[in-house]
Structures are given as C-alpha cells and as structure tokens.
Backbone atoms as SQL, in Angstrom:
CREATE TABLE atoms (id INTEGER PRIMARY KEY, chain TEXT, resi INTEGER, resn TEXT, atom TEXT, x REAL, y REAL, z REAL);
INSERT INTO atoms VALUES
  (1, 'A', 1, 'MET', 'N', 68.105, 141.969, 126.602),
  (2, 'A', 1, 'MET', 'CA', 69.218, 141.403, 126.247),
  (3, 'A', 1, 'MET', 'C', 68.428, 139.892, 126.870),
  (4, 'A', 2, 'ASN', 'N', 68.785, 138.892, 125.929),
  (5, 'A', 2, 'ASN', 'CA', 68.465, 137.868, 126.234),
  (6, 'A', 2, 'ASN', 'C', 69.520, 136.821, 127.136),
  (7, 'A', 3, 'ILE', 'N', 69.533, 135.961, 128.457),
  (8, 'A', 3, 'ILE', 'CA', 70.805, 135.607, 128.747),
  (9, 'A', 3, 'ILE', 'C', 71.100, 134.234, 128.079),
  (10, 'A', 4, 'ARG', 'N', 70.270, 133.620, 127.445),
  (11, 'A', 4, 'ARG', 'CA', 70.539, 132.095, 126.090),
  (12, 'A', 4, 'ARG', 'C', 71.373, 133.034, 125.772),
  (13, 'A', 5, 'ARG', 'N', 71.098, 133.846, 125.154),
  (14, 'A', 5, 'ARG', 'CA', 72.200, 134.461, 123.634),
  (15, 'A', 5, 'ARG', 'C', 73.583, 134.861, 124.395),
  (16, 'A', 6, 'ILE', 'N', 73.005, 135.252, 125.570),
  (17, 'A', 6, 'ILE', 'CA', 74.551, 135.344, 126.003),
  (18, 'A', 6, 'ILE', 'C', 75.316, 134.403, 126.114),
  (19, 'A', 7, 'ILE', 'N', 75.200, 133.060, 126.532),
  (20, 'A', 7, 'ILE', 'CA', 75.536, 132.041, 127.062),
  (21, 'A', 7, 'ILE', 'C', 75.960, 130.819, 125.585),
  (22, 'A', 8, 'PHE', 'N', 75.029, 131.711, 124.627),
  (23, 'A', 8, 'PHE', 'CA', 74.983, 130.143, 123.520),
  (24, 'A', 8, 'PHE', 'C', 76.221, 130.541, 122.691),
  (25, 'A', 9, 'PHE', 'N', 76.263, 131.769, 122.564),
  (26, 'A', 9, 'PHE', 'CA', 77.615, 132.044, 121.616),
  (27, 'A', 9, 'PHE', 'C', 78.871, 132.092, 122.205),
  (28, 'A', 10, 'PRO', 'N', 79.311, 132.229, 122.897),
  (29, 'A', 10, 'PRO', 'CA', 80.568, 131.574, 123.639),
  (30, 'A', 10, 'PRO', 'C', 80.539, 130.137, 123.717),
  (31, 'A', 11, 'ALA', 'N', 79.097, 129.374, 124.080),
  (32, 'A', 11, 'ALA', 'CA', 79.704, 128.427, 123.946),
  (33, 'A', 11, 'ALA', 'C', 79.623, 127.289, 122.436),
  (34, 'A', 12, 'LEU', 'N', 78.974, 127.971, 121.680),
  (35, 'A', 12, 'LEU', 'CA', 79.523, 127.706, 120.784),
  (36, 'A', 12, 'LEU', 'C', 80.870, 128.375, 120.060),
  (37, 'A', 13, 'ALA', 'N', 81.525, 128.957, 120.329),
  (38, 'A', 13, 'ALA', 'CA', 82.892, 129.551, 119.509),
  (39, 'A', 13, 'ALA', 'C', 83.319, 128.293, 120.181),
  (40, 'A', 14, 'VAL', 'N', 84.015, 128.060, 121.512),
  (41, 'A', 14, 'VAL', 'CA', 84.440, 126.749, 122.467),
  (42, 'A', 14, 'VAL', 'C', 84.355, 125.494, 121.676),
  (43, 'A', 15, 'ALA', 'N', 82.989, 125.368, 121.303),
  (44, 'A', 15, 'ALA', 'CA', 82.793, 123.732, 120.515),
  (45, 'A', 15, 'ALA', 'C', 83.256, 123.684, 119.180),
  (46, 'A', 16, 'PHE', 'N', 83.420, 125.309, 118.355),
  (47, 'A', 16, 'PHE', 'CA', 83.613, 125.184, 117.163),
  (48, 'A', 16, 'PHE', 'C', 85.437, 124.858, 117.202),
  (49, 'A', 17, 'LEU', 'N', 85.770, 125.812, 118.651),
  (50, 'A', 17, 'LEU', 'CA', 87.667, 125.362, 118.588),
  (51, 'A', 17, 'LEU', 'C', 87.968, 124.066, 118.822),
  (52, 'A', 18, 'PHE', 'N', 87.164, 123.370, 119.682),
  (53, 'A', 18, 'PHE', 'CA', 88.066, 122.065, 120.184),
  (54, 'A', 18, 'PHE', 'C', 87.637, 121.043, 118.999),
  (55, 'A', 19, 'ALA', 'N', 86.906, 121.501, 117.679),
  (56, 'A', 19, 'ALA', 'CA', 86.375, 120.338, 116.569),
  (57, 'A', 19, 'ALA', 'C', 87.507, 120.808, 116.237),
  (58, 'A', 20, 'ALA', 'N', 87.932, 121.765, 115.760),
  (59, 'A', 20, 'ALA', 'CA', 89.313, 122.155, 114.901),
  (60, 'A', 20, 'ALA', 'C', 90.540, 121.468, 115.429),
  (61, 'A', 21, 'CYS', 'N', 90.583, 121.691, 116.766),
  (62, 'A', 21, 'CYS', 'CA', 91.902, 120.960, 117.073),
  (63, 'A', 21, 'CYS', 'C', 91.986, 119.630, 117.139),
  (64, 'A', 22, 'ALA', 'N', 90.414, 118.876, 117.077),
  (65, 'A', 22, 'ALA', 'CA', 90.606, 117.609, 116.947),
  (66, 'A', 22, 'ALA', 'C', 90.742, 117.395, 115.507),
  (67, 'A', 23, 'SER', 'N', 90.149, 117.809, 114.601),
  (68, 'A', 23, 'SER', 'CA', 90.377, 117.535, 113.201),
  (69, 'A', 23, 'SER', 'C', 91.952, 117.288, 112.416),
  (70, 'A', 24, 'ASN', 'N', 93.336, 118.011, 113.759),
  (71, 'A', 24, 'ASN', 'CA', 94.321, 118.559, 113.318),
  (72, 'A', 24, 'ASN', 'C', 94.888, 117.163, 113.415),
  (73, 'A', 25, 'LYS', 'N', 94.332, 116.251, 114.467),
  (74, 'A', 25, 'LYS', 'CA', 95.014, 114.481, 114.780),
  (75, 'A', 25, 'LYS', 'C', 94.721, 113.715, 113.809),
  (76, 'A', 26, 'ILE', 'N', 95.274, 113.632, 112.879),
  (77, 'A', 26, 'ILE', 'CA', 96.083, 112.625, 112.028),
  (78, 'A', 26, 'ILE', 'C', 96.680, 111.769, 112.063),
  (79, 'A', 27, 'ASP', 'N', 96.563, 110.523, 112.047),
  (80, 'A', 27, 'ASP', 'CA', 97.231, 109.449, 112.892),
  (81, 'A', 27, 'ASP', 'C', 97.631, 108.749, 111.146),
  (82, 'A', 28, 'TRP', 'N', 98.525, 109.438, 110.658),
  (83, 'A', 28, 'TRP', 'CA', 99.520, 108.848, 109.332),
  (84, 'A', 28, 'TRP', 'C', 99.731, 107.366, 109.423),
  (85, 'A', 29, 'GLY', 'N', 100.086, 106.596, 110.430),
  (86, 'A', 29, 'GLY', 'CA', 100.890, 105.599, 110.498),
  (87, 'A', 29, 'GLY', 'C', 99.783, 104.630, 109.972),
  (88, 'A', 30, 'ASN', 'N', 98.555, 105.003, 110.095),
  (89, 'A', 30, 'ASN', 'CA', 97.371, 103.936, 110.011),
  (90, 'A', 30, 'ASN', 'C', 96.957, 104.309, 108.564),
  (91, 'A', 31, 'ARG', 'N', 97.215, 105.348, 107.487),
  (92, 'A', 31, 'ARG', 'CA', 96.862, 105.664, 106.335),
  (93, 'A', 31, 'ARG', 'C', 98.169, 104.868, 105.242),
  (94, 'A', 32, 'VAL', 'N', 99.086, 104.399, 106.178),
  (95, 'A', 32, 'VAL', 'CA', 100.030, 103.500, 105.293),
  (96, 'A', 32, 'VAL', 'C', 99.530, 102.767, 103.987),
  (97, 'A', 33, 'GLY', 'N', 99.546, 102.651, 103.267),
  (98, 'A', 33, 'GLY', 'CA', 98.931, 101.332, 102.715),
  (99, 'A', 33, 'GLY', 'C', 97.770, 101.493, 102.154),
  (100, 'A', 34, 'ASN', 'N', 97.135, 102.661, 102.484),
  (101, 'A', 34, 'ASN', 'CA', 95.530, 102.400, 101.792),
  (102, 'A', 34, 'ASN', 'C', 94.700, 103.847, 101.931),
  (103, 'A', 35, 'TYR', 'N', 95.998, 104.820, 101.686),
  (104, 'A', 35, 'TYR', 'CA', 95.335, 106.547, 101.659),
  (105, 'A', 35, 'TYR', 'C', 96.778, 106.953, 100.555),
  (106, 'A', 36, 'THR', 'N', 95.804, 106.964, 98.955),
  (107, 'A', 36, 'THR', 'CA', 96.041, 107.364, 97.860),
  (108, 'A', 36, 'THR', 'C', 96.796, 109.169, 97.811),
  (109, 'A', 37, 'TYR', 'N', 97.216, 109.445, 96.498),
  (110, 'A', 37, 'TYR', 'CA', 97.659, 110.360, 96.226),
  (111, 'A', 37, 'TYR', 'C', 96.434, 111.294, 96.469),
  (112, 'A', 38, 'ASP', 'N', 95.700, 110.796, 95.317),
  (113, 'A', 38, 'ASP', 'CA', 93.952, 111.311, 95.062),
  (114, 'A', 38, 'ASP', 'C', 93.875, 111.782, 96.285),
  (115, 'A', 39, 'GLN', 'N', 94.028, 111.071, 97.570),
  (116, 'A', 39, 'GLN', 'CA', 92.681, 111.630, 98.685),
  (117, 'A', 39, 'GLN', 'C', 93.478, 112.772, 99.428),
  (118, 'A', 40, 'ALA', 'N', 94.724, 112.663, 99.517),
  (119, 'A', 40, 'ALA', 'CA', 95.536, 113.377, 99.650),
  (120, 'A', 40, 'ALA', 'C', 95.425, 115.084, 98.873),
  (121, 'A', 41, 'ILE', 'N', 95.177, 114.978, 97.352),
  (122, 'A', 41, 'ILE', 'CA', 95.163, 116.445, 97.029),
  (123, 'A', 41, 'ILE', 'C', 93.433, 116.469, 97.608),
  (124, 'A', 42, 'VAL', 'N', 92.645, 115.735, 97.354),
  (125, 'A', 42, 'VAL', 'CA', 91.359, 116.174, 97.766),
  (126, 'A', 42, 'VAL', 'C', 90.974, 116.445, 99.368),
  (127, 'A', 43, 'GLU', 'N', 91.755, 115.736, 100.290),
  (128, 'A', 43, 'GLU', 'CA', 91.714, 116.462, 101.764),
  (129, 'A', 43, 'GLU', 'C', 92.607, 117.706, 101.917),
  (130, 'A', 44, 'MET', 'N', 94.019, 117.831, 101.456),
  (131, 'A', 44, 'MET', 'CA', 94.623, 119.003, 101.602),
  (132, 'A', 44, 'MET', 'C', 95.374, 119.867, 100.928),
  (133, 'A', 45, 'GLY', 'N', 94.548, 119.805, 99.482),
  (134, 'A', 45, 'GLY', 'CA', 94.665, 120.708, 98.134),
  (135, 'A', 45, 'GLY', 'C', 96.573, 120.249, 97.667),
  (136, 'A', 46, 'PRO', 'N', 96.452, 121.148, 96.478),
  (137, 'A', 46, 'PRO', 'CA', 97.705, 120.391, 96.077),
  (138, 'A', 46, 'PRO', 'C', 98.834, 120.640, 97.033),
  (139, 'A', 47, 'PRO', 'N', 99.855, 119.826, 96.760),
  (140, 'A', 47, 'PRO', 'CA', 101.266, 120.295, 97.590),
  (141, 'A', 47, 'PRO', 'C', 101.608, 121.313, 97.476),
  (142, 'A', 48, 'ASP', 'N', 102.804, 121.757, 98.232),
  (143, 'A', 48, 'ASP', 'CA', 103.569, 123.034, 98.275),
  (144, 'A', 48, 'ASP', 'C', 104.963, 123.035, 97.151),
  (145, 'A', 49, 'LYS', 'N', 105.141, 121.725, 97.314),
  (146, 'A', 49, 'LYS', 'CA', 106.691, 120.546, 96.352),
  (147, 'A', 49, 'LYS', 'C', 106.150, 119.479, 96.194),
  (148, 'A', 50, 'MET', 'N', 106.475, 119.057, 94.838),
  (149, 'A', 50, 'MET', 'CA', 106.245, 117.506, 95.015),
  (150, 'A', 50, 'MET', 'C', 107.813, 117.193, 94.028),
  (151, 'A', 51, 'ALA', 'N', 108.050, 115.805, 94.038),
  (152, 'A', 51, 'ALA', 'CA', 109.171, 115.465, 93.050),
  (153, 'A', 51, 'ALA', 'C', 108.638, 114.127, 92.588),
  (154, 'A', 52, 'MET', 'N', 109.162, 113.783, 91.373),
  (155, 'A', 52, 'MET', 'CA', 108.999, 112.238, 91.145),
  (156, 'A', 52, 'MET', 'C', 110.512, 111.422, 91.254),
  (157, 'A', 53, 'LEU', 'N', 110.495, 110.473, 91.812),
  (158, 'A', 53, 'LEU', 'CA', 111.453, 109.655, 92.200),
  (159, 'A', 53, 'LEU', 'C', 112.114, 108.263, 90.480),
  (160, 'A', 54, 'SER', 'N', 112.943, 107.981, 90.170),
  (161, 'A', 54, 'SER', 'CA', 113.431, 107.332, 89.360),
  (162, 'A', 54, 'SER', 'C', 112.346, 105.858, 89.360),
  (163, 'A', 55, 'ASP', 'N', 111.954, 105.788, 90.377),
  (164, 'A', 55, 'ASP', 'CA', 111.118, 104.160, 90.617),
  (165, 'A', 55, 'ASP', 'C', 109.215, 104.861, 90.205),
  (166, 'A', 56, 'ASN', 'N', 109.298, 105.810, 89.746),
  (167, 'A', 56, 'ASN', 'CA', 108.004, 106.481, 89.819),
  (168, 'A', 56, 'ASN', 'C', 107.016, 106.984, 90.934),
  (169, 'A', 57, 'SER', 'N', 107.778, 106.628, 92.127),
  (170, 'A', 57, 'SER', 'CA', 107.598, 107.271, 93.368),
  (171, 'A', 57, 'SER', 'C', 107.425, 108.657, 93.218),
  (172, 'A', 58, 'LYS', 'N', 106.429, 109.642, 94.170),
  (173, 'A', 58, 'LYS', 'CA', 106.353, 111.206, 94.621),
  (174, 'A', 58, 'LYS', 'C', 106.088, 111.147, 96.230),
  (175, 'A', 59, 'VAL', 'N', 106.945, 112.059, 96.194),
  (176, 'A', 59, 'VAL', 'CA', 107.380, 112.791, 97.052),
  (177, 'A', 59, 'VAL', 'C', 106.628, 114.043, 97.669),
  (178, 'A', 60, 'ALA', 'N', 105.752, 114.060, 98.383),
  (179, 'A', 60, 'ALA', 'CA', 105.206, 114.931, 98.383),
  (180, 'A', 60, 'ALA', 'C', 104.726, 115.794, 99.549),
  (181, 'A', 61, 'GLN', 'N', 105.245, 117.090, 99.693),
  (182, 'A', 61, 'GLN', 'CA', 105.353, 118.170, 101.353),
  (183, 'A', 61, 'GLN', 'C', 104.393, 119.107, 100.790),
  (184, 'A', 62, 'TRP', 'N', 103.628, 119.406, 102.077),
  (185, 'A', 62, 'TRP', 'CA', 102.906, 120.860, 102.834),
  (186, 'A', 62, 'TRP', 'C', 103.311, 121.189, 103.922),
  (187, 'A', 63, 'TYR', 'N', 103.376, 122.544, 103.731),
  (188, 'A', 63, 'TYR', 'CA', 104.067, 123.237, 104.694),
  (189, 'A', 63, 'TYR', 'C', 102.670, 123.878, 105.323),
  (190, 'A', 64, 'GLY', 'N', 102.584, 124.252, 106.677),
  (191, 'A', 64, 'GLY', 'CA', 102.186, 124.577, 107.331),
  (192, 'A', 64, 'GLY', 'C', 102.838, 125.856, 108.679),
  (193, 'A', 65, 'THR', 'N', 101.849, 126.694, 109.147),
  (194, 'A', 65, 'THR', 'CA', 103.075, 127.529, 110.260),
  (195, 'A', 65, 'THR', 'C', 101.984, 127.358, 111.757),
  (196, 'A', 66, 'ARG', 'N', 102.594, 126.790, 112.958),
  (197, 'A', 66, 'ARG', 'CA', 101.921, 126.954, 113.988),
  (198, 'A', 66, 'ARG', 'C', 102.173, 127.735, 114.952),
  (199, 'A', 67, 'ARG', 'N', 101.718, 128.997, 115.391),
  (200, 'A', 67, 'ARG', 'CA', 102.484, 129.926, 116.082),
  (201, 'A', 67, 'ARG', 'C', 102.238, 129.664, 117.541),
  (202, 'A', 68, 'THR', 'N', 103.333, 129.982, 118.076),
  (203, 'A', 68, 'THR', 'CA', 104.101, 129.645, 119.184),
  (204, 'A', 68, 'THR', 'C', 103.768, 130.996, 120.140),
  (205, 'A', 69, 'GLY', 'N', 103.457, 131.018, 121.234),
  (206, 'A', 69, 'GLY', 'CA', 103.297, 131.876, 122.569),
  (207, 'A', 69, 'GLY', 'C', 102.282, 132.182, 122.472),
  (208, 'A', 70, 'MET', 'N', 101.850, 133.473, 122.872),
  (209, 'A', 70, 'MET', 'CA', 100.732, 133.925, 123.339),
  (210, 'A', 70, 'MET', 'C', 99.776, 135.198, 122.463),
  (211, 'A', 71, 'SER', 'N', 98.566, 134.837, 122.409),
  (212, 'A', 71, 'SER', 'CA', 97.855, 136.332, 121.789),
  (213, 'A', 71, 'SER', 'C', 97.333, 137.008, 122.378),
  (214, 'A', 72, 'LEU', 'N', 97.420, 138.565, 121.956),
  (215, 'A', 72, 'LEU', 'CA', 96.711, 139.206, 122.704),
  (216, 'A', 72, 'LEU', 'C', 95.799, 140.174, 122.268),
  (217, 'A', 73, 'GLY', 'N', 94.757, 140.359, 122.604),
  (218, 'A', 73, 'GLY', 'CA', 93.310, 140.984, 122.075),
  (219, 'A', 73, 'GLY', 'C', 92.548, 142.026, 122.719),
  (220, 'A', 74, 'VAL', 'N', 92.489, 143.482, 121.990),
  (221, 'A', 74, 'VAL', 'CA', 92.119, 144.139, 122.619),
  (222, 'A', 74, 'VAL', 'C', 90.689, 144.659, 121.995),
  (223, 'A', 75, 'GLY', 'N', 89.437, 145.014, 123.097),
  (224, 'A', 75, 'GLY', 'CA', 88.542, 145.239, 122.749),
  (225, 'A', 75, 'GLY', 'C', 87.698, 146.204, 123.597),
  (226, 'A', 76, 'THR', 'N', 86.675, 146.369, 122.601),
  (227, 'A', 76, 'THR', 'CA', 85.868, 147.676, 123.303),
  (228, 'A', 76, 'THR', 'C', 84.000, 147.010, 122.876),
  (229, 'A', 77, 'GLY', 'N', 83.397, 147.805, 123.348),
  (230, 'A', 77, 'GLY', 'CA', 81.917, 147.278, 122.843),
  (231, 'A', 77, 'GLY', 'C', 80.735, 148.059, 123.652),
  (232, 'A', 78, 'VAL', 'N', 79.497, 148.378, 123.202),
  (233, 'A', 78, 'VAL', 'CA', 78.459, 148.891, 123.550),
  (234, 'A', 78, 'VAL', 'C', 76.992, 148.293, 123.299),
  (235, 'A', 79, 'GLY', 'N', 76.674, 147.802, 124.067),
  (236, 'A', 79, 'GLY', 'CA', 75.599, 146.849, 124.055),
  (237, 'A', 79, 'GLY', 'C', 76.014, 145.272, 123.448),
  (238, 'A', 80, 'PRO', 'N', 75.189, 145.011, 122.429),
  (239, 'A', 80, 'PRO', 'CA', 75.242, 143.832, 122.319),
  (240, 'A', 80, 'PRO', 'C', 76.593, 143.526, 120.929),
  (241, 'A', 81, 'VAL', 'N', 76.695, 144.890, 120.424),
  (242, 'A', 81, 'VAL', 'CA', 77.992, 144.980, 119.201),
  (243, 'A', 81, 'VAL', 'C', 79.293, 145.444, 119.587),
  (244, 'A', 82, 'GLY', 'N', 80.419, 144.960, 119.523),
  (245, 'A', 82, 'GLY', 'CA', 81.467, 145.252, 120.295),
  (246, 'A', 82, 'GLY', 'C', 82.292, 144.816, 118.704),
  (247, 'A', 83, 'ALA', 'N', 83.765, 146.302, 118.809),
  (248, 'A', 83, 'ALA', 'CA', 84.578, 145.886, 118.140),
  (249, 'A', 83, 'ALA', 'C', 85.985, 145.560, 118.706),
  (250, 'A', 84, 'GLY', 'N', 86.876, 144.905, 118.297),
  (251, 'A', 84, 'GLY', 'CA', 88.015, 144.531, 118.547),
  (252, 'A', 84, 'GLY', 'C', 89.495, 144.340, 118.001),
  (253, 'A', 85, 'VAL', 'N', 90.618, 144.046, 118.255),
  (254, 'A', 85, 'VAL', 'CA', 91.782, 144.141, 117.860),
  (255, 'A', 85, 'VAL', 'C', 92.719, 142.937, 118.699),
  (256, 'A', 86, 'GLY', 'N', 93.101, 142.179, 117.850),
  (257, 'A', 86, 'GLY', 'CA', 94.046, 141.542, 118.295),
  (258, 'A', 86, 'GLY', 'C', 95.645, 140.920, 117.426),
  (259, 'A', 87, 'VAL', 'N', 96.066, 140.932, 118.626),
  (260, 'A', 87, 'VAL', 'CA', 97.756, 141.106, 117.934),
  (261, 'A', 87, 'VAL', 'C', 98.419, 140.041, 118.559),
  (262, 'A', 88, 'PRO', 'N', 98.825, 139.061, 118.057),
  (263, 'A', 88, 'PRO', 'CA', 99.695, 138.270, 118.127),
  (264, 'A', 88, 'PRO', 'C', 101.220, 138.061, 118.736),
  (265, 'A', 89, 'VAL', 'N', 101.435, 137.509, 119.926),
  (266, 'A', 89, 'VAL', 'CA', 102.831, 137.811, 120.545),
  (267, 'A', 89, 'VAL', 'C', 103.370, 136.366, 120.091),
  (268, 'A', 90, 'GLY', 'N', 104.686, 136.700, 119.613),
  (269, 'A', 90, 'GLY', 'CA', 105.413, 134.857, 119.385),
  (270, 'A', 90, 'GLY', 'C', 105.754, 134.657, 118.418),
  (271, 'A', 91, 'SER', 'N', 106.486, 133.846, 118.298),
  (272, 'A', 91, 'SER', 'CA', 106.944, 133.279, 116.891),
  (273, 'A', 91, 'SER', 'C', 106.200, 132.267, 116.075),
  (274, 'A', 92, 'GLY', 'N', 106.095, 132.212, 114.987),
  (275, 'A', 92, 'GLY', 'CA', 105.259, 131.038, 114.255),
  (276, 'A', 92, 'GLY', 'C', 106.692, 129.595, 114.153),
  (277, 'A', 93, 'GLN', 'N', 106.476, 128.606, 113.757),
  (278, 'A', 93, 'GLN', 'CA', 106.953, 127.542, 113.069),
  (279, 'A', 93, 'GLN', 'C', 106.478, 127.042, 111.958),
  (280, 'A', 94, 'VAL', 'N', 107.076, 126.535, 111.809),
  (281, 'A', 94, 'VAL', 'CA', 106.911, 126.059, 110.138),
  (282, 'A', 94, 'VAL', 'C', 106.908, 124.392, 110.341),
  (283, 'A', 95, 'ARG', 'N', 105.603, 124.292, 109.567),
  (284, 'A', 95, 'ARG', 'CA', 105.766, 122.087, 110.271),
  (285, 'A', 95, 'ARG', 'C', 105.677, 121.991, 108.784),
  (286, 'A', 96, 'VAL', 'N', 106.434, 120.739, 108.159),
  (287, 'A', 96, 'VAL', 'CA', 106.446, 120.188, 107.387),
  (288, 'A', 96, 'VAL', 'C', 105.914, 118.504, 107.150),
  (289, 'A', 97, 'LEU', 'N', 104.802, 118.335, 106.327),
  (290, 'A', 97, 'LEU', 'CA', 104.081, 117.093, 106.240),
  (291, 'A', 97, 'LEU', 'C', 105.048, 117.197, 105.075),
  (292, 'A', 98, 'ARG', 'N', 105.600, 115.752, 105.084),
  (293, 'A', 98, 'ARG', 'CA', 105.995, 114.835, 103.904),
  (294, 'A', 98, 'ARG', 'C', 105.601, 113.605, 103.594),
  (295, 'A', 99, 'LEU', 'N', 104.779, 113.112, 102.346),
  (296, 'A', 99, 'LEU', 'CA', 104.150, 111.893, 102.400),
  (297, 'A', 99, 'LEU', 'C', 105.185, 111.711, 100.759),
  (298, 'A', 100, 'THR', 'N', 105.314, 110.257, 100.614),
  (299, 'A', 100, 'THR', 'CA', 105.883, 109.775, 99.852),
  (300, 'A', 100, 'THR', 'C', 104.891, 108.832, 99.863),
  (301, 'A', 101, 'PHE', 'N', 104.515, 108.638, 98.102),
  (302, 'A', 101, 'PHE', 'CA', 103.142, 107.208, 97.338),
  (303, 'A', 101, 'PHE', 'C', 104.262, 106.550, 96.417),
  (304, 'A', 102, 'GLY', 'N', 103.884, 105.526, 96.452),
  (305, 'A', 102, 'GLY', 'CA', 104.842, 104.355, 95.413),
  (306, 'A', 102, 'GLY', 'C', 104.055, 104.324, 93.761),
  (307, 'A', 103, 'PRO', 'N', 104.987, 104.059, 92.787),
  (308, 'A', 103, 'PRO', 'CA', 104.152, 103.942, 91.606),
  (309, 'A', 103, 'PRO', 'C', 102.626, 103.797, 91.391),
  (310, 'A', 104, 'ASP', 'N', 102.211, 103.348, 92.638),
  (311, 'A', 104, 'ASP', 'CA', 100.515, 102.728, 92.301),
  (312, 'A', 104, 'ASP', 'C', 99.824, 103.734, 93.298),
  (313, 'A', 105, 'GLY', 'N', 100.642, 105.158, 93.600),
  (314, 'A', 105, 'GLY', 'CA', 99.569, 105.794, 94.096),
  (315, 'A', 105, 'GLY', 'C', 99.471, 105.939, 95.591),
  (316, 'A', 106, 'VAL', 'N', 99.550, 104.949, 95.855),
  (317, 'A', 106, 'VAL', 'CA', 99.521, 104.544, 97.664),
  (318, 'A', 106, 'VAL', 'C', 100.583, 104.885, 98.384),
  (319, 'A', 107, 'LEU', 'N', 100.174, 105.582, 99.663),
  (320, 'A', 107, 'LEU', 'CA', 100.653, 105.690, 100.677),
  (321, 'A', 107, 'LEU', 'C', 102.052, 104.905, 101.138),
  (322, 'A', 108, 'LYS', 'N', 103.746, 105.004, 101.254),
  (323, 'A', 108, 'LYS', 'CA', 104.134, 104.139, 101.158),
  (324, 'A', 108, 'LYS', 'C', 105.380, 105.026, 103.113),
  (325, 'A', 109, 'SER', 'N', 105.081, 106.014, 102.952),
  (326, 'A', 109, 'SER', 'CA', 105.665, 106.817, 104.305),
  (327, 'A', 109, 'SER', 'C', 105.354, 107.820, 104.517),
  (328, 'A', 110, 'TRP', 'N', 105.579, 108.396, 105.954),
  (329, 'A', 110, 'TRP', 'CA', 105.232, 109.756, 106.027),
  (330, 'A', 110, 'TRP', 'C', 106.353, 110.431, 107.024),
  (331, 'A', 111, 'SER', 'N', 106.161, 111.601, 107.062),
  (332, 'A', 111, 'SER', 'CA', 106.654, 112.311, 108.046),
  (333, 'A', 111, 'SER', 'C', 106.806, 113.817, 108.195),
  (334, 'A', 112, 'ARG', 'N', 107.417, 114.252, 109.390),
  (335, 'A', 112, 'ARG', 'CA', 107.132, 115.486, 110.200),
  (336, 'A', 112, 'ARG', 'C', 108.652, 115.965, 109.972);
C-alpha cells in the first residue's frame, strides 16, 4: 500500500467538499440589475414554480433542502476496498429562493 495514495484521496475529498460549500454562497444583491432570467435557467435549471404578473414581470421560485442535524456512517473494509452504510439523523429544512425578473428579463429583486 502506497502511503501517498492513503493521504491523497482523503485530501482530495476534503478539497471537493470545500469547493461545493463555497459555490453555494451567491451574492444575489450584486446580481440585481444585471442577471437575466435566461442566465438563471442555465445556472439552476427551470424553476419549480413560476408566475407572470400583470406588468409582464416573472416571479420564479426554486426549492432546495438543507439537512440539519448529524449524519451517522458505519462501514467495514478489507485491504484497500471497503463498504459502508450511512444513515442521516435530523430533519431537512426546505429553502426557497424567489427571484423577480422585470418585463425585460433582468433581475429586479430576490428573497429567501
């Protein structure tokens, strides 16, 4: 067993974890006035709910869940190969992102 391999893979997993957490930090305030509905579709996919207002503005909502609590994992392994089972403990919290786009398709306001 190569010691570099033992250290490399856990370090790589931690790096991916930090990258994933950092990507969820979007400053929506800076996007007001210069972010379009089309960009939102490309970035996040189609909204879960969307409504047209009488002035041709669009209100779009995306839903996501954020798990609160802990996660418990149990595993066993032989040599370099192993298997495990994880059981989440806690409750999920639904998060709503609501973006309002003007008739021109540009972001007017946002809320969580």
